[in-house]
C-alpha positions in Angstrom: -16.5 23.3 18.1 -15.9 25.2 14.9 -17.0 28.3 16.8 -13.8 28.2 18.7 -11.8 28.9 15.5 -14.3 31.5 14.2 -14.3 33.2 17.5 -10.6 33.8 17.2 -11.1 35.2 13.6 -13.7 37.7 15.1 -11.3 38.7 17.9 -8.4 39.3 15.6 -10.5 41.6 13.4 -11.9 43.5 16.3 -9.0 43.6 18.7 -5.8 42.6 16.9 -2.7 44.6 17.2 -1.4 45.9 13.8 2.2 44.7 13.3 4.7 44.5 10.7 6.1 41.1 9.8 9.0 39.2 8.0 7.1 39.2 4.8 6.2 42.9 4.6 2.5 42.1 4.4 1.3 43.2 7.9 -0.8 41.4 10.3 -3.5 41.9 13.0 -2.0 40.0 15.9 -2.7 38.7 19.5 -0.3 37.0 21.7 -1.5 33.9 23.7 -4.8 32.1 22.8 -6.1 28.7 23.3 -8.7 26.5 21.6 -10.1 23.1 22.5 -11.6 20.5 20.3 -13.3 17.4 21.8 -12.3 14.6 19.2 -15.1 12.4 20.3 -17.6 14.7 18.6 -16.2 14.6 15.2 -13.0 15.3 13.1 -12.2 19.0 13.3 -12.0 19.6 9.6 -13.4 23.1 9.3 -16.8 23.4 7.4 -17.1 27.0 6.8 -14.6 26.7 4.1 -13.3 23.5 2.4 -10.0 22.4 3.8 -8.2 19.9 1.5 -7.8 16.8 3.6 -5.4 15.2 0.9 -2.9 18.0 1.8 -3.3 17.4 5.4 -2.7 13.6 5.2 0.3 13.9 2.8 2.1 16.5 4.9 1.7 14.6 8.2 2.7 11.3 6.6 5.6 13.3 5.2 6.7 14.3 8.7 6.2 10.9 10.2 8.4 9.5 7.5 11.3 11.9 8.6 11.4 13.3 5.1 12.4 16.8 4.5 12.4 17.0 0.8 9.4 18.3 -1.0 9.5 15.6 -3.6 7.2 13.2 -1.8 4.7 16.1 -1.4 4.8 17.0 -5.1 4.4 13.4 -6.1 1.1 13.5 -3.9 0.0 16.7 -5.5 0.9 18.8 -2.4 2.1 22.3 -3.0 2.1 23.9 0.5 6.0 23.8 0.9 6.9 24.8 -2.7 7.6 28.4 -2.3 10.1 27.9 0.7 12.2 25.2 -1.4 12.0 27.6 -4.4 13.2 30.6 -2.4 16.3 28.6 -1.5 16.8 27.5 -5.1 16.6 31.1 -6.5 19.4 32.1 -4.0 21.6 29.4 -5.2 24.3 29.5 -7.9 22.3 27.1 -10.1 19.5 29.4 -10.7 19.8 31.4 -13.9 16.4 32.6 -14.4 14.9 36.1 -14.0 15.3 38.0 -10.6 12.8 36.4 -8.3 14.0 38.1 -5.0 11.8 40.1 -2.6 8.7 38.2 -3.7 6.6 39.3 -0.6 6.7 42.9 -1.4 6.9 42.9 -5.2 4.0 40.3 -5.6 1.6 42.7 -3.9 2.0 45.4 -6.5 3.3 43.7 -9.7 1.1 41.3 -11.5 3.5 40.8 -14.3 6.1 39.8 -11.8 3.5 37.5 -10.2 2.8 35.5 -13.3 6.5 35.3 -14.1 7.1 33.9 -10.6 4.3 31.4 -10.8 5.8 30.1 -14.2 9.3 29.7 -12.6 7.8 28.0 -9.6 5.9 25.6 -11.7 8.9 24.7 -13.7 10.9 24.2 -10.6 8.2 21.8 -9.1 8.1 19.8 -12.4 11.9 19.4 -12.2 11.8 18.2 -8.7 9.4 15.5 -9.6 11.2 14.5 -12.8 14.8 14.7 -11.9 15.8 12.8 -8.6 19.2 14.4 -8.5 17.8 17.9 -9.0 15.4 17.1 -6.2 18.1 15.9 -3.9 20.0 19.1 -4.4 17.3 21.6 -4.4 14.2 20.1 -3.0 15.4 19.9 0.5 14.3 22.2 3.3 16.9 21.7 5.8 16.3 20.0 9.3 12.6 20.8 9.4 9.9 19.0 11.2 10.4 15.3 9.8 14.0 15.5 10.8 13.5 16.8 14.3 10.6 14.4 15.0 12.5 11.2 13.9 16.2 12.0 13.8 17.1 14.6 16.5 20.8 14.7 16.4 22.7 14.7 19.9 25.9 16.0 20.8 27.7 12.8 20.5 26.5 12.2 16.9 23.7 9.8 17.7 20.0 10.4 16.8 16.7 10.3 18.9 13.5 9.1 17.2 11.0 11.3 19.2 7.9 9.8 17.7 8.9 6.3 18.2 9.9 7.0 21.9 6.7 8.9 22.8 4.7 6.0 21.4 6.5 3.5 23.5 6.3 5.8 26.5 2.3 6.1 26.2 2.2 2.2 25.9 4.4 1.6 28.9 4.1 4.8 31.2 0.9 6.5 30.2 0.9 8.7 33.4 4.2 10.2 32.3 4.4 14.1 32.1 7.2 13.8 29.6 5.2 12.6 26.7 6.6 15.6 24.6 7.8 16.0 21.1 9.9 19.2 20.2 10.6 20.5 16.6 12.4 23.6 18.0 16.0 22.8 17.8 17.9 26.2 18.3 21.1 24.9 16.5 19.3 23.8 13.5 16.9 26.8 13.1 19.3 29.2 11.1 19.6 26.4 8.4 15.9 25.6 8.1 13.9 27.0 5.2 11.3 27.9 7.6 11.7 27.6 11.3 9.0 25.3 13.0 5.7 27.4 13.6 4.1 24.4 15.6 7.1 23.9 18.0 6.1 21.3 20.5 3.4 18.9 21.5 2.5 17.0 24.6 0.2 13.9 25.1 -1.9 13.2 28.1 -3.5 9.9 28.9 -6.6 9.7 31.1 -9.7 7.3 31.3 -8.4 5.4 28.3 -8.4 8.5 26.1 -5.3 10.3 24.5 -5.3 14.0 24.4 -2.8 16.3 22.7 -1.6 19.9 23.3 0.3 21.7 20.7 2.2 24.9 21.4 2.4 26.9 18.0 4.8 30.1 18.2 3.3 31.6 14.9 -0.1 31.0 13.7 -1.5 32.1 10.4 -5.0 32.0 11.4 -6.7 32.1 8.0 -4.5 29.9 5.9 -2.4 27.7 8.4 -4.4 27.2 11.5 -7.1 25.1 9.9 -4.4 22.8 8.6 -2.7 22.6 12.0 -5.9 21.7 13.8 -6.7 18.9 11.5 -3.1 17.6 11.2 -2.6 17.4 15.1 -6.1 15.8 15.4 -5.2 13.3 12.9 -1.8 12.6 14.7 -3.7 12.1 17.9 -6.1 9.7 16.3 -3.1 7.7 14.6 -1.2 7.4 17.9 -4.3 6.5 19.8 -5.0 3.8 17.3 -1.5 2.2 17.7 -1.7 2.5 21.6 -5.1 1.0 21.9 -6.7 4.2 23.2 -9.7 6.3 22.4 -9.3 10.0 21.4 -9.8 12.8 24.0 -9.3 16.3 23.3 -7.0 18.4 21.0 -5.7 21.7 22.7 -4.4 24.2 20.4 -2.3 27.0 22.2 -1.1 29.9 20.0 1.7 32.3 20.8 1.5 35.0 18.0 -2.0 34.4 16.4 -2.3 36.7 13.5 -4.4 37.5 10.3 -2.4 38.9 7.5 -3.8 42.2 6.2 -4.6 40.7 2.9 -6.7 38.0 4.5 -9.1 40.2 6.5 -12.0 40.2 3.7 -11.6 36.5 3.5 -12.0 35.9 7.0 -15.1 38.1 7.2 -16.6 36.0 4.3 -16.0 32.9 6.3 -17.4 34.4 9.5 -20.7 34.9 7.7 -21.1 31.1 6.9 -23.2 28.7 8.7 -21.4 26.0 10.6 -21.9 22.4 9.6 -21.4 19.0 11.3 -17.9 17.9 11.3 -17.1 14.7 9.4 -15.9 11.4 10.6 -12.3 10.1 10.5 -11.9 6.5 9.2 -8.5 4.6 9.6 -7.7 1.3 8.0 -8.0 -1.2 11.0 -5.4 -3.6 9.3 -2.6 -0.9 9.8 -1.4 -0.9 13.4 1.8 1.2 13.4 1.6 5.0 12.6 4.5 4.3 10.3 2.7 1.9 8.1 -0.1 4.3 7.1 -0.3 5.4 3.5 -2.7 7.9 1.9 -5.3 5.4 1.1 -5.5 4.1 4.7 -6.9 7.4 6.0 -10.3 8.9 4.9 -13.0 11.1 6.1 -16.7 10.5 5.6 -19.8 12.9 5.4 -17.5 16.0 4.9 -19.9 18.7 3.5 -18.1 21.9 3.7 -18.9 25.4 2.2 -16.5 26.3 -1.0 -12.9 27.1 -0.9 -12.0 30.7 0.1 -8.7 31.6 -1.7 -6.1 33.8 -0.1 -2.4 34.7 -1.0 0.3 33.0 1.0 2.8 35.2 2.7 6.4 33.8 2.1 
């Protein structure tokens, strides 16, 4: 199944359209692509490079809690959202450090700036963890995924818990074609630190199995997509566990699938590696609700990947 992901990487290198982008980095892009993973054949945590499962767990649990502040992530040593919170902070009146604007372009050519940026970012993260008031003011990302999943605000000022509702629908009306959760709320997009890349997902029940299809508007294929595959596979497992179903397929539908221009060599290195067996996901059987799971309740066994391949993140 990993070959589905690797084939996308090959196709982007060979056929991708060279496009500019928001970060100034440049991408090789294709529009409209789909991958399918049979979750009965192993948990799709890529093996051609190490994908840190702890980060995937903590981010998904963060979403499921309805949290939008990076403090929980940092307390679990998860730094994948740091830059977006920091970007908002350096644009605030409270920031008095050196000029950190235009990071995407300056970081490509100025190593001194890079080092200064990383120091300011590390100081910011330490303060988020240590100072609850500072975290409350500067650690929030706006009404991103967790808010929309658990607290979608309606016109009359009430809220919709989409995750709770979709679980109840799976239990009571599994043949429904409305088993959908959306993170894309046009009214809230302008105030989000990063508008949702994975915008909506739909569940499908057949033959006692739960399948999930994700539509992702923007897909960073080298860094982001391996996380997205594992995250939504984990979400499917968790909801199947609560609803008494087995797992079926995870279908990943991509809008703009792209490789950043500074990820090409890393992708080529990954493509030259041998695929290994997917690991097995283990959930704590004593936990029934998806909202009760903590980090220690979710593990993978027999994960034997190739080493990490590092690549810069485009902010």
